[in-house]
BALOBA-1460 file (C-alpha; in Angstrom, 3 decimals):
// residues 73
<rec num="1" residu="m" x="93.118" y="-7.599" z="23.166"/>
<rec num="2" residu="k" x="89.562" y="-7.007" z="22.945"/>
<rec num="3" residu="k" x="88.561" y="-8.860" z="26.703"/>
<rec num="4" residu="t" x="91.496" y="-7.072" z="28.133"/>
<rec num="5" residu="l" x="90.028" y="-4.193" z="27.178"/>
<rec num="6" residu="l" x="86.465" y="-4.797" z="28.189"/>
<rec num="7" residu="g" x="87.595" y="-5.488" z="30.915"/>
<rec num="8" residu="e" x="89.326" y="-2.203" z="31.838"/>
<rec num="9" residu="a" x="86.511" y="-0.176" z="30.817"/>
<rec num="10" residu="y" x="84.457" y="-2.041" z="33.589"/>
<rec num="11" residu="t" x="86.902" y="-1.402" z="36.247"/>
<rec num="12" residu="l" x="87.336" y="2.327" z="35.315"/>
<rec num="13" residu="r" x="83.929" y="2.565" z="35.078"/>
<rec num="14" residu="a" x="83.649" y="1.137" z="38.503"/>
<rec num="15" residu="l" x="86.018" y="3.511" z="40.287"/>
<rec num="16" residu="y" x="84.659" y="6.398" z="38.686"/>
<rec num="17" residu="y" x="80.811" y="5.849" z="40.068"/>
<rec num="18" residu="q" x="82.538" y="4.285" z="43.531"/>
<rec num="19" residu="n" x="84.553" y="7.813" z="43.341"/>
<rec num="20" residu="l" x="81.213" y="9.937" z="42.464"/>
<rec num="21" residu="v" x="79.010" y="8.026" z="45.634"/>
<rec num="22" residu="q" x="81.348" y="8.215" z="47.426"/>
<rec num="23" residu="l" x="81.105" y="12.062" z="47.141"/>
<rec num="24" residu="y" x="77.684" y="12.662" z="46.884"/>
<rec num="25" residu="g" x="75.547" y="9.907" z="47.844"/>
<rec num="26" residu="d" x="72.717" y="9.200" z="45.839"/>
<rec num="27" residu="i" x="73.709" y="9.959" z="41.658"/>
<rec num="28" residu="p" x="72.481" y="9.580" z="38.181"/>
<rec num="29" residu="y" x="73.115" y="6.076" z="37.253"/>
<rec num="30" residu="t" x="73.591" y="5.018" z="33.460"/>
<rec num="31" residu="t" x="75.592" y="2.758" z="31.268"/>
<rec num="32" residu="s" x="74.354" y="3.807" z="27.871"/>
<rec num="33" residu="t" x="75.381" y="5.872" z="25.351"/>
<rec num="34" residu="d" x="71.808" y="7.236" z="24.355"/>
<rec num="35" residu="y" x="72.329" y="11.232" z="24.453"/>
<rec num="36" residu="k" x="68.532" y="11.632" z="24.370"/>
<rec num="37" residu="s" x="67.673" y="8.691" z="26.935"/>
<rec num="38" residu="n" x="70.645" y="10.060" z="29.053"/>
<rec num="39" residu="t" x="69.246" y="13.712" z="30.188"/>
<rec num="40" residu="t" x="66.144" y="12.877" z="31.869"/>
<rec num="41" residu="i" x="67.846" y="10.292" z="34.373"/>
<rec num="42" residu="s" x="67.166" y="10.641" z="37.807"/>
<rec num="43" residu="k" x="69.175" y="9.726" z="41.135"/>
<rec num="44" residu="k" x="69.949" y="6.670" z="41.587"/>
<rec num="45" residu="p" x="70.289" y="5.627" z="45.709"/>
<rec num="46" residu="y" x="73.724" y="5.055" z="47.159"/>
<rec num="47" residu="q" x="72.764" y="1.097" z="47.452"/>
<rec num="48" residu="v" x="71.559" y="0.227" z="43.874"/>
<rec num="49" residu="v" x="74.261" y="1.904" z="42.557"/>
<rec num="50" residu="l" x="76.722" y="0.338" z="45.251"/>
<rec num="51" residu="v" x="75.026" y="-2.743" z="43.673"/>
<rec num="52" residu="d" x="75.655" y="-1.714" z="40.301"/>
<rec num="53" residu="i" x="79.329" y="-0.756" z="40.410"/>
<rec num="54" residu="e" x="79.394" y="-4.677" z="42.288"/>
<rec num="55" residu="q" x="77.931" y="-6.282" z="39.146"/>
<rec num="56" residu="d" x="81.005" y="-4.256" z="36.938"/>
<rec num="57" residu="l" x="83.987" y="-5.842" z="38.677"/>
<rec num="58" residu="l" x="82.830" y="-9.186" z="38.553"/>
<rec num="59" residu="l" x="82.460" y="-8.837" z="34.297"/>
<rec num="60" residu="a" x="85.355" y="-7.469" z="34.788"/>
<rec num="61" residu="l" x="87.264" y="-10.074" z="36.431"/>
<rec num="62" residu="d" x="85.239" y="-12.480" z="33.342"/>
<rec num="63" residu="y" x="87.696" y="-9.697" z="31.260"/>
<rec num="64" residu="l" x="90.632" y="-9.706" z="32.563"/>
<rec num="65" residu="t" x="93.152" y="-12.284" z="32.336"/>
<rec num="66" residu="y" x="95.776" y="-13.135" z="35.788"/>
<rec num="67" residu="s" x="98.504" y="-13.531" z="33.635"/>
<rec num="68" residu="f" x="102.416" y="-10.496" z="33.288"/>
<rec num="69" residu="r" x="104.567" y="-9.819" z="30.973"/>
<rec num="70" residu="s" x="108.216" y="-10.835" z="31.402"/>
<rec num="71" residu="p" x="110.061" y="-8.077" z="32.736"/>
<rec num="72" residu="d" x="113.064" y="-9.293" z="30.333"/>
<rec num="73" residu="k" x="110.904" y="-8.587" z="27.292"/>
């Protein structure tokens, strides 16, 4: 269950940042939850953020499974 949640979180983060770079180009990008350090982050170039998005999706693949529940349940 924990692996599935991590995979879903990485997927959602990639999706949200993909939407942001499509709208705004260069954006502030962080993976930290530290409020003090997040107040001083600067914009990352579009291409760098895309590489980070790709890494998130590759991590998500490691955590997500390809099995599905039976429709009878």
